[in-house]
N, C-alpha and C positions, 0 to 999 in steps of 0.2 A: 173770069171775073173782072169787073170794071173797077178802075181806080176811082174812089169817091171824090178825090180832089179834082180829077180831070172832068168827071161827068156832072159835077155840080150838086151831087147828093150830100156833100158835107154840110150844106146849109140846113138840111133836114136833121142831121145828127146834132148840130149845134143848137137848133131850136128845141129838140127833144131834151137835151141835157139842161138847157137853161130853164125850160118849163118845169122840169123836176126840181131844180134848185129853188125856183120861185115858189113852188108848192110847199117845199120843206120850210122855207122861210116864213110863209104865211101861216102854216100850222104852228110854228114856234111862237110867232107873235100872238096868235089866237090863244094858245095855252097860257102864255104869260099874262095876257089881258084878262081873260075870263076865269083864271084860277083863283078861287076864293080861299084865302088863308084862314084856317080855323084856329081859334085860340084854344090852346091845350092847357087844362088846369094842372098845376103842379101837384103830384101825389106826395102825401106826407105819410110816412109809415110810423106806427107806434113802436118806439124803441123800449118802452117800459113793459116788461113781461110780468103780468100780475098772476097768472095761473101757474100752478106748479104741475109738472108732468107726473103722472102716476106710473109707477113701475109695472103695475098690472096691465096697463094699456100697451106698454111696449112688449110685454111677454105675450099678450094675445096676438099682437101683430106678428111676432116671430113664430108663434105656433101656427098661425094661418099660412105663413110662407112655407113652413116645413111640412104642412099637411097637403101638399100639392099631389097631383096624380102621378107625377114623375119622380122616380127615385134615382139618385146619383149612384154610380158604381163605387164600391168600397175601395178598390185599388185602381191605381193609375197605370197606364201603359206607356 
């Protein structure tokens, strides 16, 4: 195998490395120039709770969970 420093091939390696760095810099510049910053509206959440929760709705949800097709074992091992 030849030594790249003696045969003059080091020039090709340096050109390859520098071209990759230049391409990366160009992509970085292109993304910063052409990146449109969208304005985001601030979300405001309603902190006043006006509706009262029904106890029957909660029981229905619990019954739906308990009526699944799988049954847990009565004892643990």
